[in-house]
SEFITI-98275 format. One record per residue (C-alpha): residue number from 1; residue in three letters; y, x, z. Coordinates in nm, 3 decimals. Each point is the difference from the previous one (the first is absolute). Example, Ala and Ser with C-alpha at 12.3 -4.5 7.8 and 13.67 -1.06 7.14 Angstrom:
2
NODE    i   aa        y        x        z
NODE    1  ALA   -0.450    1.230    0.780
NODE    2  SER    0.344    0.137   -0.066
# end
This chain:
295
NODE    i   aa        y        x        z
NODE    1  UNK   -3.810    6.436    6.385
NODE    2  UNK    0.358    0.124    0.019
NODE    3  UNK    0.020   -0.064   -0.339
NODE    4  UNK   -0.117   -0.347   -0.019
NODE    5  UNK    0.258   -0.085    0.255
NODE    6  UNK    0.276    0.141   -0.240
NODE    7  UNK   -0.154   -0.188   -0.306
NODE    8  UNK    0.030   -0.320    0.168
NODE    9  UNK    0.319    0.035    0.140
NODE   10  UNK    0.160    0.083   -0.321
NODE   11  UNK   -0.141   -0.298   -0.177
NODE   12  UNK    0.139   -0.227    0.269
NODE   13  UNK    0.355    0.133   -0.042
NODE   14  UNK    0.011   -0.059   -0.380
NODE   15  UNK   -0.118   -0.334    0.031
NODE   16  UNK    0.259   -0.078    0.244
NODE   17  UNK    0.252    0.170   -0.217
NODE   18  UNK   -0.118   -0.196   -0.337
NODE   19  UNK    0.010   -0.331    0.188
NODE   20  UNK    0.354    0.060    0.131
NODE   21  UNK    0.127    0.138   -0.363
NODE   22  UNK   -0.149   -0.316   -0.147
NODE   23  UNK    0.154   -0.249    0.254
NODE   24  UNK    0.365    0.168   -0.113
NODE   25  UNK   -0.042   -0.071   -0.363
NODE   26  UNK    0.201   -0.309   -0.134
NODE   27  UNK   -0.229   -0.304   -0.069
NODE   28  UNK   -0.028   -0.076   -0.401
NODE   29  UNK    0.112   -0.316   -0.114
NODE   30  UNK   -0.268   -0.230   -0.212
NODE   31  UNK    0.025    0.073   -0.379
NODE   32  UNK    0.278   -0.266   -0.161
NODE   33  UNK   -0.108   -0.260   -0.236
NODE   34  UNK    0.072    0.056   -0.357
NODE   35  UNK    0.109   -0.314   -0.181
NODE   36  UNK   -0.191   -0.079   -0.330
NODE   37  UNK    0.238   -0.022   -0.323
NODE   38  UNK    0.120   -0.344   -0.067
NODE   39  UNK   -0.266   -0.240   -0.060
NODE   40  UNK    0.054   -0.210   -0.285
NODE   41  UNK   -0.304   -0.215    0.030
NODE   42  UNK   -0.004   -0.326    0.156
NODE   43  UNK    0.185   -0.338   -0.040
NODE   44  UNK    0.386   -0.026   -0.039
NODE   45  UNK    0.287   -0.272   -0.019
NODE   46  UNK    0.358   -0.015   -0.071
NODE   47  UNK    0.313   -0.123   -0.160
NODE   48  UNK    0.155    0.073   -0.320
NODE   49  UNK    0.358   -0.054   -0.186
NODE   50  UNK    0.119    0.071   -0.330
NODE   51  UNK    0.140   -0.112   -0.334
NODE   52  UNK   -0.154   -0.166   -0.306
NODE   53  UNK    0.130   -0.042   -0.359
NODE   54  UNK   -0.154   -0.148   -0.305
NODE   55  UNK   -0.122    0.190   -0.286
NODE   56  UNK    0.012   -0.300   -0.230
NODE   57  UNK    0.342   -0.129   -0.043
NODE   58  UNK   -0.022   -0.326   -0.245
NODE   59  UNK   -0.143   -0.334    0.004
NODE   60  UNK   -0.100   -0.106   -0.350
NODE   61  UNK    0.001   -0.347   -0.148
NODE   62  UNK   -0.152   -0.148   -0.289
NODE   63  UNK    0.039   -0.395   -0.122
NODE   64  UNK   -0.263   -0.153   -0.236
NODE   65  UNK    0.086   -0.287   -0.211
NODE   66  UNK   -0.137   -0.318    0.106
NODE   67  UNK    0.129   -0.311   -0.183
NODE   68  UNK    0.287   -0.062   -0.255
NODE   69  UNK    0.089   -0.320   -0.132
NODE   70  UNK    0.049   -0.043   -0.389
NODE   71  UNK    0.350    0.213   -0.089
NODE   72  UNK    0.009    0.190    0.345
NODE   73  UNK   -0.221    0.278   -0.067
NODE   74  UNK    0.273    0.260   -0.066
NODE   75  UNK    0.135   -0.112    0.349
NODE   76  UNK   -0.317    0.088    0.166
NODE   77  UNK   -0.045    0.315   -0.178
NODE   78  UNK    0.343    0.121    0.124
NODE   79  UNK   -0.052   -0.176    0.349
NODE   80  UNK   -0.345    0.233    0.053
NODE   81  UNK    0.169    0.305   -0.114
NODE   82  UNK    0.280   -0.035    0.228
NODE   83  UNK   -0.216   -0.044    0.283
NODE   84  UNK   -0.214    0.321   -0.058
NODE   85  UNK    0.128    0.311    0.114
NODE   86  UNK   -0.011    0.259    0.298
NODE   87  UNK    0.204   -0.038    0.293
NODE   88  UNK    0.096    0.298    0.196
NODE   89  UNK   -0.107    0.000    0.377
NODE   90  UNK    0.002    0.311    0.227
NODE   91  UNK   -0.209   -0.077    0.320
NODE   92  UNK    0.075    0.197    0.317
NODE   93  UNK   -0.027    0.001    0.353
NODE   94  UNK   -0.077    0.116    0.370
NODE   95  UNK   -0.351   -0.002    0.079
NODE   96  UNK   -0.176    0.051    0.349
NODE   97  UNK   -0.324   -0.087    0.168
NODE   98  UNK   -0.292    0.162    0.178
NODE   99  UNK   -0.306    0.207   -0.077
NODE  100  UNK   -0.340    0.053    0.165
NODE  101  UNK   -0.279    0.278   -0.139
NODE  102  UNK   -0.251    0.249    0.095
NODE  103  UNK   -0.013    0.381   -0.075
NODE  104  UNK   -0.328    0.219   -0.002
NODE  105  UNK    0.098    0.357   -0.008
NODE  106  UNK   -0.285    0.228   -0.156
NODE  107  UNK   -0.101    0.318    0.118
NODE  108  UNK    0.247    0.167   -0.242
NODE  109  UNK    0.362   -0.101   -0.028
NODE  110  UNK   -0.074   -0.305   -0.181
NODE  111  UNK    0.060   -0.337    0.138
NODE  112  UNK   -0.134   -0.346   -0.124
NODE  113  UNK    0.094   -0.342    0.082
NODE  114  UNK    0.091   -0.358   -0.065
NODE  115  UNK    0.323   -0.192    0.050
NODE  116  UNK    0.105   -0.345   -0.014
NODE  117  UNK    0.369   -0.141    0.008
NODE  118  UNK    0.231   -0.309   -0.035
NODE  119  UNK    0.362   -0.013   -0.043
NODE  120  UNK    0.263   -0.252   -0.041
NODE  121  UNK    0.267    0.057   -0.264
NODE  122  UNK    0.356   -0.107    0.044
NODE  123  UNK    0.270   -0.061   -0.293
NODE  124  UNK   -0.232    0.054   -0.263
NODE  125  UNK    0.131   -0.326   -0.192
NODE  126  UNK    0.152    0.108   -0.325
NODE  127  UNK    0.170   -0.251   -0.268
NODE  128  UNK    0.060    0.071   -0.360
NODE  129  UNK    0.072   -0.213   -0.315
NODE  130  UNK    0.087    0.004   -0.373
NODE  131  UNK    0.188   -0.240   -0.199
NODE  132  UNK    0.047   -0.096   -0.368
NODE  133  UNK    0.123   -0.270   -0.224
NODE  134  UNK   -0.038   -0.103   -0.360
NODE  135  UNK    0.047   -0.242   -0.297
NODE  136  UNK   -0.305   -0.198   -0.131
NODE  137  UNK   -0.065    0.126   -0.385
NODE  138  UNK    0.160   -0.315   -0.201
NODE  139  UNK    0.152   -0.149    0.281
NODE  140  UNK    0.351    0.165    0.064
NODE  141  UNK    0.160   -0.270    0.229
NODE  142  UNK   -0.277    0.091    0.259
NODE  143  UNK   -0.014    0.303    0.242
NODE  144  UNK   -0.288    0.047    0.271
NODE  145  UNK    0.104    0.212    0.280
NODE  146  UNK   -0.249    0.167    0.243
NODE  147  UNK   -0.016    0.190    0.330
NODE  148  UNK   -0.343    0.118    0.149
NODE  149  UNK    0.024    0.129    0.368
NODE  150  UNK   -0.319    0.160    0.155
NODE  151  UNK   -0.042    0.117    0.356
NODE  152  UNK   -0.290    0.251    0.163
NODE  153  UNK   -0.081    0.031    0.331
NODE  154  UNK   -0.256    0.210    0.203
NODE  155  UNK   -0.068   -0.155    0.360
NODE  156  UNK   -0.267    0.235    0.153
NODE  157  UNK   -0.217    0.291   -0.108
NODE  158  UNK   -0.326    0.156    0.155
NODE  159  UNK   -0.236    0.255   -0.098
NODE  160  UNK   -0.362    0.116    0.097
NODE  161  UNK   -0.003    0.383   -0.125
NODE  162  UNK   -0.243    0.265    0.034
NODE  163  UNK    0.148    0.347    0.112
NODE  164  UNK   -0.081    0.358   -0.049
NODE  165  UNK    0.199    0.267    0.145
NODE  166  UNK    0.010    0.374    0.085
NODE  167  UNK    0.141    0.187    0.288
NODE  168  UNK    0.281    0.227   -0.076
NODE  169  UNK    0.006    0.097    0.361
NODE  170  UNK   -0.197   -0.182    0.275
NODE  171  UNK    0.284   -0.226    0.055
NODE  172  UNK    0.112   -0.057   -0.377
NODE  173  UNK   -0.174   -0.223   -0.205
NODE  174  UNK    0.068   -0.039   -0.392
NODE  175  UNK   -0.201   -0.285   -0.168
NODE  176  UNK   -0.058   -0.225   -0.292
NODE  177  UNK   -0.120   -0.342    0.030
NODE  178  UNK   -0.075   -0.317   -0.215
NODE  179  UNK   -0.154   -0.353   -0.008
NODE  180  UNK    0.055   -0.342   -0.011
NODE  181  UNK    0.357   -0.207    0.005
NODE  182  UNK    0.085   -0.334    0.099
NODE  183  UNK    0.314   -0.209    0.039
NODE  184  UNK    0.173   -0.325   -0.026
NODE  185  UNK    0.227   -0.007   -0.309
NODE  186  UNK    0.245   -0.301   -0.136
NODE  187  UNK    0.124   -0.039   -0.349
NODE  188  UNK    0.228   -0.289   -0.136
NODE  189  UNK    0.193   -0.063   -0.325
NODE  190  UNK    0.259   -0.283   -0.076
NODE  191  UNK    0.080   -0.067   -0.335
NODE  192  UNK    0.341   -0.208   -0.098
NODE  193  UNK    0.088   -0.132   -0.331
NODE  194  UNK    0.238   -0.216   -0.209
NODE  195  UNK   -0.003   -0.134   -0.328
NODE  196  UNK    0.366   -0.048   -0.062
NODE  197  UNK    0.163   -0.235   -0.046
NODE  198  UNK   -0.289   -0.215    0.109
NODE  199  UNK   -0.049   -0.110    0.370
NODE  200  UNK   -0.147    0.087    0.245
NODE  201  UNK   -0.096    0.334    0.062
NODE  202  UNK   -0.355    0.077    0.049
NODE  203  UNK   -0.217    0.294    0.166
NODE  204  UNK   -0.335    0.124    0.131
NODE  205  UNK   -0.101    0.141    0.325
NODE  206  UNK   -0.292    0.149    0.174
NODE  207  UNK   -0.073    0.211    0.317
NODE  208  UNK   -0.342    0.176    0.077
NODE  209  UNK   -0.088    0.179    0.334
NODE  210  UNK   -0.354    0.166   -0.010
NODE  211  UNK   -0.176    0.256    0.222
NODE  212  UNK   -0.089    0.276   -0.272
NODE  213  UNK   -0.253    0.289    0.052
NODE  214  UNK    0.032    0.348   -0.155
NODE  215  UNK    0.000    0.351    0.068
NODE  216  UNK    0.182    0.280    0.165
NODE  217  UNK    0.014    0.392    0.025
NODE  218  UNK    0.228    0.252    0.151
NODE  219  UNK    0.048    0.301    0.264
NODE  220  UNK    0.151    0.117    0.286
NODE  221  UNK    0.049    0.269    0.287
NODE  222  UNK   -0.092   -0.087    0.380
NODE  223  UNK    0.091    0.205    0.272
NODE  224  UNK   -0.184   -0.016    0.332
NODE  225  UNK    0.336    0.117    0.211
NODE  226  UNK   -0.162   -0.100    0.335
NODE  227  UNK   -0.372   -0.059    0.131
NODE  228  UNK   -0.089   -0.343   -0.157
NODE  229  UNK    0.327   -0.058   -0.170
NODE  230  UNK    0.088    0.060   -0.374
NODE  231  UNK    0.273   -0.079   -0.206
NODE  232  UNK   -0.061   -0.023   -0.381
NODE  233  UNK    0.233   -0.016   -0.336
NODE  234  UNK   -0.176   -0.164   -0.303
NODE  235  UNK    0.044   -0.133   -0.361
NODE  236  UNK   -0.202   -0.292   -0.168
NODE  237  UNK   -0.007   -0.148   -0.329
NODE  238  UNK   -0.142   -0.340   -0.002
NODE  239  UNK   -0.127   -0.244   -0.300
NODE  240  UNK   -0.063   -0.385    0.085
NODE  241  UNK   -0.027   -0.071   -0.378
NODE  242  UNK    0.168   -0.284   -0.201
NODE  243  UNK    0.093   -0.376    0.070
NODE  244  UNK    0.037   -0.264   -0.215
NODE  245  UNK    0.231   -0.292    0.072
NODE  246  UNK   -0.049   -0.335   -0.203
NODE  247  UNK    0.316   -0.192   -0.017
NODE  248  UNK    0.086   -0.360   -0.054
NODE  249  UNK    0.042   -0.118   -0.346
NODE  250  UNK    0.314    0.092   -0.159
NODE  251  UNK    0.087   -0.366   -0.160
NODE  252  UNK    0.302   -0.130   -0.182
NODE  253  UNK   -0.018   -0.377    0.028
NODE  254  UNK    0.362   -0.149   -0.004
NODE  255  UNK    0.005   -0.376    0.076
NODE  256  UNK   -0.375    0.034    0.097
NODE  257  UNK   -0.136    0.077   -0.347
NODE  258  UNK   -0.174    0.331   -0.020
NODE  259  UNK    0.131    0.194   -0.267
NODE  260  UNK   -0.161    0.364    0.040
NODE  261  UNK   -0.181    0.166    0.279
NODE  262  UNK   -0.138    0.340    0.073
NODE  263  UNK   -0.214    0.153    0.285
NODE  264  UNK    0.134    0.330    0.142
NODE  265  UNK   -0.191    0.261    0.200
NODE  266  UNK    0.145    0.300    0.209
NODE  267  UNK   -0.198    0.303    0.069
NODE  268  UNK    0.093    0.267    0.287
NODE  269  UNK   -0.172    0.295    0.058
NODE  270  UNK    0.006    0.116    0.382
NODE  271  UNK   -0.032    0.370    0.045
NODE  272  UNK    0.209    0.259    0.185
NODE  273  UNK    0.086    0.282    0.230
NODE  274  UNK   -0.005    0.051    0.385
NODE  275  UNK    0.109    0.306    0.195
NODE  276  UNK   -0.019   -0.059    0.386
NODE  277  UNK   -0.034    0.185    0.325
NODE  278  UNK   -0.220   -0.081    0.277
NODE  279  UNK   -0.142    0.089    0.367
NODE  280  UNK   -0.344   -0.023    0.105
NODE  281  UNK   -0.194    0.019    0.320
NODE  282  UNK   -0.340    0.165   -0.032
NODE  283  UNK   -0.237   -0.118    0.283
NODE  284  UNK   -0.240    0.304   -0.107
NODE  285  UNK   -0.319   -0.184    0.146
NODE  286  UNK   -0.288    0.257   -0.031
NODE  287  UNK    0.271    0.305   -0.016
NODE  288  UNK   -0.160    0.329    0.116
NODE  289  UNK    0.039    0.090    0.373
NODE  290  UNK    0.226    0.307    0.139
NODE  291  UNK   -0.186    0.328   -0.022
NODE  292  UNK   -0.031    0.208    0.297
NODE  293  UNK    0.078    0.369   -0.061
NODE  294  UNK   -0.261    0.252    0.120
NODE  295  UNK    0.105    0.371    0.104
# end
């Protein structure tokens, strides 16, 4: 009986001591939430600015003979020859606009996406000219002088491109892209000629504005420097193809009598290079939630 009392008393003392010890222990904080790696999946929008310069640096003009009165064929041949040639142009300018796109981050380190952008171009108009003169065969008293002046201009440029990128680090994406390009282009040519000593001088002119569709390809780097915010630097090559501009007839008609005429046509190719920087805000809709660590 005495042994039973001793055992019960010892058990009670141990329970009291354990409870008191537990009350003295510090309370543990809940495990911290571990942020997931930067999520590239989702919609994004942003702004860009940079510089554009043309790859093609000439406007080519050719004149085809239309009509020559008797004894005026040599003047016509010389006139068409002087009106044919290449005018140097060097279009370039500042470019800026906005972009919108969607990324999808694969389970690996690859990111695929689609991006559309549109930019205005300032200061891209460029004008060049070529000149010449000559004496028609058999007519030493005549001299034909000629000047051809051409202008090229890119008003705006947009693209719709597929992107494929690789995450060098969770926050640094290197990518290549390519797809559709479109833009409004303008080309104009004026021809001024005079058949001395006859009067008056004569000429031809034409301006053509058109929305062209072509392609673009490039690549760049994008860095997510803050959650939902990234900056990028990229290069693009674009090709909008060639534009033909039919000019008014180049006709010599002193006193109202047509003596000879030709039909000039100028052709300009619009392609070039772009380097630009941009900033994007990522909405990250559907991005994974923070992970709660368990210990």
